[in-house]
C-alpha positions as CSV (number, residue, x, y, z in Angstrom):
1,X,24.0,-0.1,-22.6
2,X,21.6,0.2,-25.4
3,X,19.0,-2.5,-25.9
4,X,19.5,-2.0,-29.8
5,X,23.4,-3.2,-29.6
6,X,24.4,-6.3,-27.4
7,X,21.5,-7.6,-25.3
8,X,22.0,-6.4,-21.9
9,X,22.3,-8.4,-18.7
10,X,19.3,-7.4,-16.4
11,X,18.7,-8.7,-12.7
12,X,15.0,-8.4,-11.4
13,X,14.2,-8.8,-8.2
14,X,10.5,-9.6,-7.2
15,X,10.3,-11.3,-10.5
16,X,8.0,-14.2,-9.3
17,X,4.6,-12.3,-10.0
18,X,3.4,-8.8,-10.6
19,X,5.4,-6.0,-12.1
20,X,8.6,-8.0,-12.0
21,X,7.3,-10.7,-13.8
22,X,5.7,-8.8,-16.3
23,X,9.1,-7.0,-16.8
24,X,10.9,-10.1,-17.1
25,X,8.8,-11.0,-19.9
26,X,8.9,-7.6,-21.8
27,X,13.0,-8.0,-21.6
28,X,12.8,-11.5,-22.8
29,X,10.8,-10.7,-25.7
30,X,13.9,-8.4,-26.7
31,X,16.5,-11.1,-26.2
32,X,18.1,-10.0,-22.8
33,X,20.0,-12.1,-20.5
34,X,17.9,-11.9,-17.2
35,X,19.0,-12.9,-13.8
36,X,15.5,-13.3,-11.7
37,X,15.1,-13.3,-8.2
38,X,12.3,-13.5,-5.5
39,X,11.5,-15.7,-2.6
40,X,9.4,-18.2,-4.4
41,X,11.8,-20.6,-6.0
42,X,9.1,-22.7,-8.2
43,X,7.4,-19.5,-9.4
44,X,10.6,-18.0,-10.2
45,X,11.9,-21.1,-12.4
46,X,8.8,-21.2,-13.8
47,X,9.3,-17.5,-14.8
48,X,12.8,-18.2,-16.0
49,X,11.7,-20.9,-18.1
50,X,8.9,-18.8,-19.8
51,X,11.5,-16.2,-20.3
52,X,13.8,-18.6,-22.4
53,X,10.7,-19.7,-24.4
54,X,10.6,-16.0,-25.4
55,X,14.1,-16.1,-26.5
56,X,16.0,-15.2,-23.3
57,X,18.9,-16.4,-21.5
58,X,17.5,-16.6,-18.1
59,X,18.4,-18.1,-14.7
60,X,16.5,-18.2,-11.5
61,X,18.3,-17.2,-8.4
62,X,16.0,-17.6,-5.1
63,X,16.6,-14.5,-3.0
64,X,15.2,-12.9,0.2
65,X,16.3,-9.2,-0.4
66,X,16.1,-8.6,3.6
67,X,19.1,-10.7,3.7
68,X,22.1,-8.8,2.2
69,X,24.4,-11.9,1.8
70,X,21.9,-13.4,-0.1
71,X,21.6,-10.3,-2.4
72,X,25.7,-10.4,-2.6
73,X,25.0,-13.8,-3.8
74,X,22.9,-12.9,-6.4
75,X,25.3,-10.6,-7.7
76,X,28.1,-13.3,-7.9
77,X,25.7,-15.5,-9.5
78,X,25.0,-12.6,-12.4
79,X,28.9,-12.2,-12.6
80,X,30.0,-15.8,-13.0
81,X,27.5,-16.5,-15.7
82,X,27.6,-13.3,-17.9
83,X,30.5,-11.3,-16.5
84,X,28.8,-7.9,-16.2
85,X,25.5,-6.2,-14.8
86,X,23.9,-3.6,-17.0
87,X,20.5,-3.0,-15.2
88,X,19.6,-3.8,-11.9
89,X,16.1,-3.2,-11.2
90,X,15.1,-3.0,-7.3
91,X,11.2,-4.1,-7.6
92,X,10.7,-6.4,-4.8
93,X,8.1,-5.0,-2.2
94,X,5.8,-5.8,0.3
95,X,2.7,-3.6,1.7
96,X,0.7,-3.4,4.8
97,X,-2.8,-1.7,5.5
98,X,-4.2,-0.4,8.6
99,X,-4.2,2.7,10.7
100,X,-0.7,3.6,12.2
101,X,-1.7,2.7,15.9
102,X,-3.1,-0.5,15.0
103,X,-0.1,-2.1,13.0
104,X,2.3,-4.6,14.9
105,X,5.6,-2.7,15.1
106,X,7.4,-6.3,13.7
107,X,5.2,-5.9,10.8
108,X,6.0,-2.3,10.3
109,X,9.5,-2.8,10.5
110,X,9.4,-5.7,7.8
111,X,7.9,-3.2,5.4
112,X,11.0,-1.0,6.0
113,X,13.4,-3.9,5.8
114,X,12.2,-5.3,2.6
115,X,11.3,-2.0,0.7
116,X,14.4,0.2,1.9
117,X,17.1,-2.1,3.2
118,X,16.1,-4.6,0.5
119,X,16.6,-1.8,-2.2
120,X,19.9,-0.7,-0.4
121,X,21.4,-4.0,-0.5
122,X,20.6,-4.3,-4.4
123,X,21.8,-0.9,-5.1
124,X,25.1,-1.5,-3.3
125,X,25.9,-4.8,-5.3
126,X,24.8,-3.0,-8.5
127,X,26.4,0.4,-7.9
128,X,30.0,-1.3,-7.0
129,X,29.9,-3.4,-10.3
130,X,28.7,-0.3,-12.1
131,X,31.5,1.8,-11.0
132,X,34.1,-0.9,-11.8
133,X,33.1,-1.5,-15.5
134,X,32.2,2.3,-16.2
135,X,28.3,2.0,-16.9
136,X,25.3,0.5,-15.7
137,X,21.4,1.6,-14.8
138,X,19.8,1.3,-11.6
139,X,16.2,1.4,-11.8
140,X,13.9,1.6,-8.6
141,X,10.2,0.9,-8.1
142,X,9.2,3.7,-5.9
143,X,5.6,4.2,-6.6
144,X,3.2,7.3,-6.8
145,X,2.7,6.6,-2.9
146,X,6.3,8.0,-2.6
147,X,4.9,11.5,-3.7
148,X,1.4,11.7,-2.3
149,X,1.5,9.2,0.3
150,X,-1.9,7.7,1.1
151,X,-3.8,6.9,4.5
152,X,-3.6,3.2,6.0
153,X,-0.4,2.6,4.5
154,X,2.1,4.5,6.7
155,X,4.8,2.0,6.3
156,X,4.5,1.5,2.6
157,X,4.4,5.4,2.1
158,X,7.4,5.9,4.3
159,X,9.3,3.3,2.2
160,X,8.5,4.6,-1.0
161,X,9.3,8.6,0.1
162,X,12.6,6.7,1.2
163,X,13.5,5.2,-2.2
164,X,13.0,8.7,-4.0
165,X,15.5,10.4,-1.7
166,X,17.8,7.5,-1.8
167,X,17.8,7.3,-5.5
168,X,18.2,11.2,-5.8
169,X,21.3,11.1,-3.6
170,X,22.5,8.1,-5.6
171,X,22.1,10.4,-8.6
172,X,24.3,13.3,-7.2
173,X,26.8,10.6,-6.1
174,X,27.3,9.3,-9.7
175,X,27.9,12.6,-11.4
176,X,31.7,11.8,-11.8
177,X,30.6,8.6,-13.9
178,X,27.9,10.1,-16.4
179,X,27.4,6.6,-18.1
180,X,25.8,5.3,-14.8
181,X,22.3,6.3,-14.3
182,X,19.8,6.0,-11.3
183,X,15.9,6.1,-12.6
184,X,12.8,6.0,-10.1
185,X,9.6,4.9,-11.4
186,X,6.3,5.8,-9.5
187,X,3.6,3.6,-10.9
188,X,0.1,4.6,-10.1
189,X,-2.5,1.6,-8.7
190,X,-1.2,-1.6,-10.8
191,X,-3.3,-4.8,-11.5
192,X,-0.9,-7.1,-9.6
193,X,-1.6,-9.4,-6.9
194,X,0.0,-6.9,-4.2
195,X,-3.3,-6.7,-2.6
196,X,-3.8,-10.0,-1.9
197,X,-0.6,-10.4,-0.8
198,X,-0.4,-7.2,1.6
199,X,-0.7,-7.6,5.3
200,X,-3.9,-6.2,6.7
201,X,-4.8,-4.9,9.9
202,X,-7.8,-2.5,8.9
203,X,-10.5,-5.0,9.5
204,X,-11.7,-4.3,6.2
205,X,-11.1,-6.1,2.9
206,X,-8.4,-4.5,0.9
207,X,-8.9,-3.9,-2.9
208,X,-7.3,-1.7,-5.8
209,X,-8.7,1.5,-6.2
210,X,-9.5,2.5,-9.6
211,X,-8.1,3.7,-12.2
212,X,-6.1,0.4,-12.4
213,X,-3.3,0.2,-14.9
214,X,-1.6,-2.7,-16.4
215,X,1.8,-4.3,-15.3
216,X,2.6,-4.3,-18.8
217,X,2.4,-0.6,-18.9
218,X,5.2,-0.5,-16.4
219,X,7.2,-2.8,-17.7
220,X,7.4,-1.2,-21.2
221,X,8.4,2.2,-18.9
222,X,11.2,0.1,-17.6
223,X,12.5,-1.2,-20.7
224,X,12.6,2.2,-22.2
225,X,14.3,3.7,-19.6
226,X,17.3,1.4,-20.4
227,X,18.1,3.4,-24.2
228,X,16.3,6.9,-22.4
229,X,17.0,7.2,-18.6
230,X,15.0,9.8,-16.7
231,X,15.3,10.4,-13.3
232,X,11.8,9.8,-12.2
233,X,8.8,8.5,-14.1
234,X,5.2,8.7,-13.1
235,X,3.3,6.0,-14.8
236,X,-0.6,6.2,-15.0
237,X,-2.9,9.2,-15.6
238,X,-4.1,9.1,-11.7
239,X,-0.4,9.6,-10.5
240,X,0.2,12.6,-13.1
241,X,-2.6,14.3,-11.8
242,X,-2.2,13.7,-8.4
243,X,1.4,14.7,-8.7
244,X,0.5,18.0,-10.4
245,X,-2.3,18.9,-7.8
246,X,-0.3,17.8,-4.7
247,X,1.8,21.0,-4.5
248,X,-0.8,23.4,-5.4
249,X,-3.5,22.2,-3.1
250,X,-1.9,21.9,0.1
251,X,-4.0,20.8,3.5
252,X,-7.1,20.8,1.3
253,X,-5.0,18.2,-1.0
254,X,-4.5,16.2,1.7
255,X,-8.1,16.1,3.0
256,X,-9.0,15.1,-0.5
257,X,-6.3,12.3,-1.1
258,X,-7.0,11.0,2.5
259,X,-10.9,10.7,2.1
260,X,-10.7,9.5,-1.7
261,X,-7.8,6.8,-0.9
262,X,-9.3,5.5,2.3
263,X,-12.6,4.8,0.4
264,X,-10.9,3.4,-2.2
265,X,-8.8,1.0,-1.0
266,X,-10.6,-0.1,2.1
267,X,-14.1,-2.0,1.0
268,X,-17.1,-1.7,3.6
269,X,-16.6,-5.5,4.0
270,X,-14.9,-7.5,7.2
271,X,-11.6,-9.0,6.9
272,X,-9.6,-10.6,9.6
273,X,-5.8,-9.6,10.3
274,X,-3.2,-11.1,8.4
275,X,0.4,-10.6,8.2
276,X,0.1,-11.4,4.4
277,X,3.6,-12.2,2.6
278,X,5.6,-10.0,5.0
279,X,7.4,-12.8,6.6
280,X,6.7,-15.5,4.3
281,X,5.9,-15.7,0.9
282,X,2.2,-16.7,-0.2
283,X,2.0,-19.7,-2.4
284,X,-1.0,-18.9,-4.1
285,X,0.2,-19.3,-7.7
286,X,-0.7,-15.9,-8.5
287,X,1.4,-14.6,-11.7
288,X,1.4,-11.2,-13.2
289,X,-2.1,-9.8,-12.6
290,X,-4.5,-9.7,-9.7
291,X,-7.7,-9.4,-11.4
292,X,-8.5,-5.9,-10.7
293,X,-9.2,-4.5,-14.1
294,X,-13.1,-5.0,-14.7
295,X,-15.8,-2.4,-15.5
296,X,-14.7,1.0,-15.1
297,X,-12.0,-0.2,-12.7
298,X,-9.3,-0.5,-15.8
299,X,-7.1,2.3,-15.9
300,X,-8.8,3.6,-19.4
301,X,-11.9,5.3,-18.6
302,X,-11.0,7.8,-15.8
303,X,-9.3,10.3,-17.7
304,X,-12.1,12.5,-17.9
305,X,-12.9,12.1,-14.4
306,X,-9.2,12.7,-13.2
307,X,-9.8,16.1,-15.5
308,X,-13.1,16.8,-13.6
309,X,-11.4,16.1,-10.2
310,X,-8.6,18.2,-11.1
311,X,-11.0,20.9,-12.1
312,X,-13.0,20.7,-9.1
313,X,-10.0,20.6,-6.7
314,X,-8.6,23.8,-8.3
315,X,-11.9,25.6,-8.1
316,X,-12.5,24.7,-4.6
317,X,-9.1,26.0,-3.8
318,X,-9.8,29.3,-5.7
319,X,-13.0,29.4,-3.5
320,X,-11.1,29.1,-0.4
321,X,-8.3,31.5,-1.3
322,X,-11.1,33.9,-2.2
323,X,-12.8,33.6,1.1
324,X,-9.5,33.9,2.8
325,X,-9.2,37.1,0.8
326,X,-12.3,38.8,1.8
327,X,-11.9,37.8,5.4
328,X,-8.4,39.6,5.6
329,X,-10.0,42.7,3.5
330,X,-12.6,43.3,5.9
331,X,-10.7,42.2,9.2
């Protein structure tokens, strides 16, 4: 359903902060009808009130997406209030940092329960309603980590790779109903409270690795997908360059990515282990941004640096292949 015609009914999970809250604001400014979900009831109601002040009809439905019954209730509340669901944005997610062997199994499992099963619960409610009404758009937040992975985040990377595969399978299942769309967004590093909220067993302070992009950039992409659906959209120059280089560089790219991202996300400062917001939400009052955009860490400067990295990577790859050719020639 086009944003240019009747204002759509939008369900957003993880709407109390970060990308979810920014997206709620973006749709609210366009007069959408919003059904907002998250675990933190106080912040969720605050978001709904602010969206109403921006011109939306908004309701807050406190929801833990790991509980399928709560997600089903979320869908029922949306239908009782508005009679349809036009867009479902699966966005609620959690993260964990630390080497795989150091991560508690229950914490690893909780990431999968939230980021994969939470999306499955939402998608099932959405897709059943979309089929019944003959249209709808499912948008899933998969992260650029779902394409290039990163070290010290094995559970998170696993969950985001899973969401890409899940989304592609759903796209193939709805070929019989072309008015149903499944879109996957792959944001680069975004300035949200995610890093403060993540579980951390790395023994290092976690930070956002530059370049860092705004949550509003992601929100604008989500809004645009309602009128112009795409299967997958990478958000941010770093992610676009990384996606381009990954299949070209092979094992060499794995080494570059692993070294750079390990140093980028983990500071040389100690940090005690914490389960973050995995099992209970953090009532820290953080709203949309995490405060990571400052100095060169602002998402705008690194274009030249990214091009330089791409050129360096391609040059090193060419050099490696040249050496391999030389060895084979004289073998």
